[in-house]
N, C-alpha and C positions, 0 to 999 in steps of 0.2 A: 443493666449495663450491656451495651453492644460493643464488642471488641472487633474492629475491622482492620484487616491487613490490606494494603493496596500497593500495586506495583505496575510499572510500565515497561514493556519488554519489546525487543526488536528495534527496527528502524524508527526513528522519531518522526513526528509529523506535527502539523500546526495546532491541532485541537485536543491534544492530550490533556493539557491543563484545564481547558474548558470542560472536558468530560469529567475529570476528577472533581472539579468544582461543583458540577451538577449533582454528582453522587453525594458529596458531603453536605451541600445545602439542602438536598432532599432529606438526608438522614436527620439533620438538625431540625427540620420542620416537624418530624415525627417525635423526636425526643432530644433532650439535652444530655442524656446519659450515654454518651458515645466516646469511645477511645479509638483514634485512628493511628495505625502503625504504618508508616511509609517505608517500604523497602528500597534501598539505594541500588541503582543500576539493575533493575529488573530481577530476574530469578537469581542472579548472583547474590543480591542482598538477602533473599530468602534462604539460599543455600548456606551462606556464611553468617547469617543472623546479623546483618548490617542494616540497621533501621533507625528511624527517629520518630519520636512521638510528634504528631501534628495536631494543631487546633484549627478551629473554624477560621481563625485569622490568617493561617497559612494559605488558605484558598481564596482569600479576598484579593481582588484586583488582578486575577490571573486569567480572566475570561479572554482577553485579547493577546495574551502572551503565548508565543509559539514554544515548541520544544516541550520539555517536561521538568518540573521542579524536583522530581525524584531521580532524574538521570535514567539512562537506559543502556542495555547491552544486548548483544545477540548470544543466546545460549542454544545452539542447535538441538532440536528434539532428539535427533539420532544419537546424540552424545549424553543424553540425560541419564541413561542407564550405565554409562561408562564412568568408573571412578575417576576422580581428579588426580593430579600429579602426586598427591599425598595419600592416595587410596581411599579418599572420602566417597561414600555412597551418597550421591547428590539427592536422590529421591528421599532417602531416609533422613538426610540433613534438613530438607525442606519440611518434612513432616515433624521433625523434632522442633524446629523453630515455631511452627504453627501451634503445636501443643504446649510448648514452653510459655508462649505468650497468651495461651488460653483464648485463641481467636474463635469468634463465631463464624467468620467468613473471610475468604480471600476475594478481593476485587481485582481482576486481572485485565489490563488493557493491552491489546496487542493484535498481531496479524495471525497468519496461518500456523506458523510454528509455535507461536505463543499459545494459541487455542488448543493445539495438540497436547502441549504440556499441561495446560489447564485441565483438559479431559483426563490426562494421566493422573493428576492429583485427585480429581473427582473419583476415579477408579480406586485410588488408594484410601478413600474414605473422607477426604476433606470437603468442606462446604465451599463451593466456588461459584462466582458469578463472573462471566466474561463480557467484555465490551469490545466491539469490532473496530479495530484501528488498522488502517493501511491506506496509503496513497494509491494503491493499485485497484481497490474496490473488488478484490478477488476472493473474498471470504464467502464460503458456502453458507446459505441459510439466512442471508440478509440482502435486501435490495441495494443497500448503500452502507458505506463505511465512513466514519468521520476521518477527515484528512484528504479524502479524494477530491472534493470540489475545490479546496484551497490549492491543491497541486494542479488541477486542471486550469485554474485561473492563471497560475504562474507560467505553466507551459504554453498556454494560449497567448499570454502577453509576449513570450519569447518569439512565437510565430508571427504575431502582429508586428513586432519590431523588425523582423526579417523582411517583411513585405516591402518596406520602403527602399531598403538597400538593394534587394533583389531586383526590384523594378528599375531602379536607377542604373544598375550596371548590366542588366539583361543576363543574369546568371541563374544557374540552378543552385538552390540552397537545400541542404538537408538539416533538419532540426531533430536531434536524437533525444527522445523522451524516455523517461524511466519505465521499466516494465520488462523483466527477464522472461517470465513465463506467460504473462497475460497482458492483453493490449487495451484494456478499458481506458487508461489514461491517455494513451496515444490517440485512440479513436475519438474520444470526446474533444481533446485539445486540437486534433487535426481538423475536425469538422468546425469547431468554434473559431479556429484561426484561419479557415479558408485554405487549408492545404490542398494541393492538387492530387497528390499521391499519398496514401497512408499504408504503411507496411507494418503488419502485426504478427506476433508469434503464432497465432491461430490460423493464419492464412498464408502458407508458404508462397513466396513470390517467384515469378519468372523474370529475370533481368531483362529479357527481350521485351516483355510486356511493359516494364517500367520505362525503357527507352522509347518504346512506341508511344506511350502517353506523353513523354517529353516532346518527341518529334511532332506529334499531333498539335500540341500547343504552339510550337514554333511556326507550323504551317498556317495556323489561325492568326498569326501576327502577334501572339502574346510573347512578351520579351523575357519572361521568367517562369520558372516552375519551382514550387516549394514541396518538398517531401517531409512528412512527419514519420519518423522511423522509430519504432520501439527498439530498445537496446537488445531485446530478444528476438527481433525479426530474423526469419530464416528462409533461405532459398529452397526451391523445390528439390534441388539436387541434394542439399544438406539434410532436408527433412526425410529423404529416402534412406539415409545412412542409419546404421544401428547406433544406439547410444554410445557404445564403446568407440565406434569409428568417428562419430561426430566429436566426441571428447578429444580424441587424438588429433583431429583436424584443428580444433580450437587451440590446442597446445602448440601447434606448429604455425598458427596464423601470424602473419607479419603485421597485421593491422591492430591498432589499439581497440577498435570496436567494429561492429558490422557496418556502421555508417561510412567508415573510411574505405572498406572493401567495395561497397556499392558506389561510392564516389569515384574510385579508381576505374571501375568497370564502365561507368557512364562516360567518363572522360576519354577512356581508351576507345570506346566504340562510336561515340558521337562527336567527340572533339569539343564539347561545350565545357565552359568553366564551371566547376562545382566547388562550393564552399560548405563547410560543416560547422554547425553551432551545437554545443552540448550544454544545456542549462544545468545538468547534473543535480547536485544536492540543493541548489536554490529551490527546487521543486518541493523540498521538505521543509523549507525555512519560512521565516516571517510570521506575521500574524494570521490567525485563521480568518477566512472570509465569513461574512454574515451568515451564509447558509450553514457552514460548519458550526458556528456558534449556537445557532438554533438547534441543529441536529444533536450536538453534544449535550446541550442542556436537557433535551427530551430523553436521550438515552440514559443520562445520569440520573434523572428523576425516576425513570422506570427501574433502574438498578437499585435505587434506594427503597423503592416500594417492594421489590422482590426480596431484599434483605430483611425488611421488617416482617414480611409474610413468610420468611424462611423458605423461599422458592429457590433452591440451590441446584447446581448442575446444569445451568442454562447459560447461553449467551444472549444478551439483549440484542434485538434485531429490528430492522425496518422491513415491514411487509405491507405492500400496497399503501404506502405512506402512513401506516399505523405503526406505533412502537409495540413490539411483540417480543416473543422469546423463542429460541430454537435450542433443543437439547445439545449440549456440548458433544455428546456421542455421535450426533449426526454431522456436526461441523468438522470434527477432527479428521484430517487427512484428505479433505476435498478442496478443489479449487473451482471457483466460479469463472468459467472461461467465456470469451466472446464467441458466440455461435456464428460461423461463417454465413449461415443462411438467415440470420436474425433480421428483424425489421429495420433496425438502425443501419445495418450494413447495406441492405437493399435500398433504403432511402438515400444513403450516401452515394451509392452507385447511380441512382436515378438522377442525381444532379451533376454527374460526370466525374466523380472522384474515382480514381483508379486504386485498386488494392494489389496490383501487380499479378493478378491471377487470370 
């Protein structure tokens, strides 16, 4: 008998269900003697022992369904060692639930914070297998995360739609794409959508360079300019501030997001009309794209294999288009950033895309 606990933690994305399906279908290929315990709303369910027994039937017909059948919640890693309002030790509570249910393994689907907690549980002696979920594609130790390509498709579609209205009215449009710390999503959607300017957290921008790029297009007779801006984009001036100073500035900022500040600066200096579009949480929603369905199935199948072989303490990973694994100890606490001098940035610049630097 294999007793498997499963949870989805952090922000949702389109391929969580598809990945869980891959794990469960893989396990049942090896043996029918499996019990699946699904924890409700991520680590919260594990902490407070809120779960339900799942059968193979629960995972039927969910390949194309977005979101997560288990629900999710954000449980910040930095608070995991902090007792809850009633004084409950969260880590000890999670361990208690694990041992009470006599689990052989926990399958944990999530992003950076989720994997940090997964590694914490590994350090506490629990058997853990992680799966890399995030629309940001910023998890260390894997070339690709499930959810990323689906989000790229949605963000790209938003930029595609903006092209026609921008061209009709001869305006500057800013499309704000998700990504507080890392710009993979904005970079890929920006290139795929034909954005003229792409602003990323990893490449602090100079507003003068941004306006220069807009002016250059105007002089070339091009009626519009499209900017793909990551929500974590930062100016060179702000990047030079200390964390404390920058936090203080953000608290005092009159703009709802960086895109509105950039729009104000462009309008004030160049006099052109600027419009802002924020796709927001639509980037997390809907059905997973075919690429993510395939990737999730492969990752899930590998997780099932690892469970049967009792290869615990790893995150399933994509490496050079092969499904592999990376120790959770190496994943925890690291971000996979866009390198400013990487090939994809240089190639984008080679076709005239400005990064405001």
